[in-house]
C-alpha positions in Angstrom: 117.0 169.8 103.8 116.9 171.5 100.8 119.6 169.5 99.3 117.8 166.4 100.3 114.4 167.4 98.7 116.4 167.8 95.5 117.2 164.2 95.7 113.9 163.0 96.9 111.4 165.8 96.3 108.3 163.9 97.2 109.8 161.3 99.6 107.2 162.0 102.6 108.1 162.0 106.3 107.1 160.4 109.7 105.5 162.8 111.7 107.0 162.1 115.1 110.4 162.7 113.6 109.4 165.5 111.0 111.2 169.1 110.3 109.4 171.4 113.1 109.6 174.2 110.5 108.4 172.3 107.4 106.4 175.0 105.6 104.5 172.2 103.4 103.7 169.9 106.3 100.2 169.1 104.9 101.8 167.6 101.7 104.9 166.3 103.2 103.1 164.4 106.1 99.8 163.4 104.7 100.2 163.6 101.0 96.9 163.4 98.9 95.0 162.3 102.0 95.0 165.8 103.6 91.7 167.0 102.3 89.8 163.8 103.1 91.6 163.6 106.9 90.8 167.4 107.1 86.9 166.5 106.4 87.1 163.6 108.9 88.8 165.9 111.7 86.2 168.4 111.2 83.2 166.1 111.5 84.3 164.5 114.6 86.2 167.0 116.4 84.7 170.4 115.5 86.2 172.2 118.1 89.6 171.1 117.7 89.9 169.4 121.1 92.6 167.0 120.0 95.8 168.4 118.1 99.5 167.9 117.6 102.0 170.1 115.7 101.8 169.7 112.0 98.5 167.5 112.9 95.5 167.5 110.5 93.3 170.7 111.2 96.3 172.8 112.6 95.8 175.6 110.1 94.2 178.6 111.8 95.8 178.0 115.1 98.7 179.7 116.7 102.3 178.0 116.3 101.8 176.0 119.6 98.2 174.9 118.5 96.5 176.4 121.6 95.0 179.6 120.2 92.4 179.6 117.2 93.3 182.5 114.8 90.2 182.4 112.6 
């Protein structure tokens, strides 16, 4: 992946076929929209009932998303 990123550093990705270990997933999957999406997520799902790996709002959770670490 590192060689591909050199060729296309801001190419983005398709979440359903993303790199599971992507370190910068917020930017890679959601780009500049992430802060706005996170505020919507916190407003309409404050308990974090709906989640997916590398989904909006996953920060502060265990790797599988089932346990809040905050």
